[in-house]
N, C-alpha and C positions, 0 to 999 in steps of 0.2 A: 504494500500500500504506500502510495506517495504521500509524504507529509513533511512538515517543517518542525524540527525540534527546537523550541525556543530556549529550553535549558534541560540539562540532564545530569548524568553521573559526574561529569567533569566539574559541575558547579557545586557539588556537595562540599561543605555545609552552608554555602552562601545564602540559600533561601530556606533553610531548616524552619518548619517541618516539611516543606514541599520538596519533592524529589525530581519531578519532571513535568514539563508541559509540552504536549504535541498539538500542532495545528494541522488539521487535514482539510483541504479544500480544493475543489476543481469543478470545472464544467464538463469534464470528460469522464464518464463512468468507468472507463478502462483504468483510470488512475486510482480508483478506490474500491471497486466492487470485490476485489480479492479479500478485503477486510482483514479482520483479526480472527482467524479460525481458532478452534478449541486450544486453550492454553491455561496454565496454572498461575495462581497468585498466592502469596502468603506474606503476612507482616505489613500490609499497606491497605490504604483505601484508594480506589480509582473513581474519578469523577468525570463522567462523560456529559458534555453539554452540546446539544445540537442547535446551531443557529438556523440552518436551513438543511432539510433533508430527512432521511429515514434510516435508522439502524435497527436491524433485528437482533434481539438479545436472547441468549439461552445460558443456563448455568446448572451446576450440580445441586443447587438448592431447589430446583424444580421451577424456577422462574422462566417464563417465556413471554415475549411481547416485543413491541416496537417503541423505540425512542424517536419521536418525531420533532419537527421544527419547534424550538423553544423548550423542549423537555430536557430533564436532567436525570441521569442515573448515578446515584451515590452508593457505591458498593464497598463494603468492608470485607476484605478477604480474610482477615484474622488468621485462624489456624490453617486455612487452606480452602481454595475453591477452584473449580475449573469452569471457564465460561468462554463464550464466543460473542463477538460483536461484528455483524456483517452489514455494511451499508448497502442500501438498495439503489439501483439506478434512479436518478432524480432529474427531472426536467429543469434545467437552469443550474446556477451555481450551488453546489453543496458545500457546507462548511460545518465543522464541529471541532471540539477541543477535548483532550483528555489530560486531566491533572492527576498526578499521584501525590498522595499525602501519606507521610510516614506515620506508623503507629509506635507509641512508646513500647519499650521492652516488656512492660507489665501487661500490655494488651495485645501483643503480637499473636498470641495463641487463643484469643477470644473467639467465641462462636461467630462464624460468618453471618453477614446480614446484607439485605438488599433494599434500597429505597428507589422507587419509581416515582419521580417528581414531575407531574404534568405542568405544562406551561401556565395553565389557568390558575394554578395554586401559587405561582411565584409573583409576589407583589411588586408593583412599580411605584416609586416615590419620586415626586418632583423635588429638586434641590435648587433653590434660588430661581433665577430666571434662565431658561433655556437649557436646563440639564435634568435628566431623569436617570434613575438607578433601579435596575432589577435586583432584588435582594434574594439570592439563592441561599446563602448562609450568612448569619450575622444579624445585626440590628441597626436600623437607621431611622431617626425621627420617630422612635417608639414603635416602629414596624419591624417585625421579625421575619426572617426568611423561613421557608418550610423545613429546611434541614437544620435541626436544633440539637439533637442528642449526639454531638460529636465527641470523639475521643480526644483528638488533638484540637486545641482551640483554633478556629479558622473563620475567616470572613471571605465570602466569595460574591463579588458584585459585578454586574454588567452595566457599564456607564455609557450613556449617550449624551453628547454635548453638541448643541446647535452651533452654527458658524460664529466665530469670534466671541465666544463666551468663556468666562473663567469658572472653573469648578474647584471647590475645596472640600477636603475630607480629612478627618483626624484619624490617625493610627495610634493604637495603644502603645504606650511607652514600652520599649523592649521588644516589640513585635517586628518581625520581618515583613516586608511588603514589596510587591512588584506590580507593574502595569504592563499589559500586552495589548498593543494597538492593532486592531484588525480592520478598521474602516477609517478613512480620512487621515488627517494629520494634525499635529499641534505641538505645543511646547510644554515641558514639565519643569518645575522649579527644582532642578538638580544641580545648579551651579553652572550648567552649560546652556547656551542659547540656541543650539542647533534644533531644527525641527525633527520631530519623531513621527515617522510614517507607518504605514501598514506593515505588519510582520516584524515589528521592532519591540524589544523588551526593555523596560526601564526598571532598574533595581534601586530602591530607596534606602536611605540610612535608617537604622533601627528607630522606630517610634516617631519618625518624621511626618509632619502633616503633609498631605498631598495637595499640590496646587497645579492645576492643568489649565492651559489656555488653548482652545481649539483654533484651527486655521479657517480659511474661507469656505472650506467644504464641510466643516464640522468634524467630529471625531467620535469613534466608539472604541471602547477598550475594556478588557477584563481588569479588575482591580482586586487583588487577592492579598490577604495578610494573615499572619498567624503567630502564635507563641512558639518559639523554638523549643525543641526537646532537649538539645544539648547532649545527645547520646551517640555512641558509636554506630556507624552504618556499615553493614556487610551486604553488598549488593551482588546478586547473581541473576542477571536477566530479569524475569518477571517476579523474582522473590527477593525481598529485602528484610534481612534479619539484623541482629545486633552483633553476632560473632560469626566467624568463619565455620566454627563447629556446628552452629545452628543451620547455616547454609548447607553444609555437608549432609546433615540429618534430613533436611527438606528434600534434597535431590535423591538421597537414598530411598526415602519413602515414596517418591515419585516412581522410581524404578521398581520398587517392591509392591506397589499398589496399595500402600497404606497412607497415602498423602491426605485423603479426605477423612476427617474425623467425624465420628457419629455422635 
């Protein structure tokens, strides 16, 4: 599957507790219909957010269904899950994101769980003049996002700013935060005056308030922040544990057929 990796293993622990962000988008179904066939996860949460398009989902918990435009799938792999995510050919531009959130060592072997978050349950809040925010996780202006029982503290926002408008947002002190622009362009108060355009990532200093100013075409971006875990990361493909020994155990259990816990 063709995708852009905004950040990944090389950036650990820059954005702790976040491990990876993938942006998959195309107008050509041949670029994405191969999808993500059956594969395992352990020790993390995966968050799939569809901007436009359809992804068919299945997993070993028995969940089956479609993630359609505007929907979110927030899956906690915990002790182990096998799943597949298969995009369906879509008329027009298809776009989605997958974010990986690390689990603390104390929760890596928790029971897996799955949240199917429909677009109509995700609230949109107006912020000042010319800016609106979809709240997937977190709270803004006393409005909470639908994903609330998180293990690692996280805020996940989809921000749309009309042309030539300034947007401000406070980040909790000590938390890590990043913005990923996927429509339009603008500037962020990062000490640099250069314009930030589509497919660009902005990493903020810990606990810094976010100030963004959109350009003449407006701007839309993901704004994600969270409390760092500050724990060791042992990463092996789709499995993220705290030690190499735990990784070895996970892959041995995959080979032996004991990976899925009852």
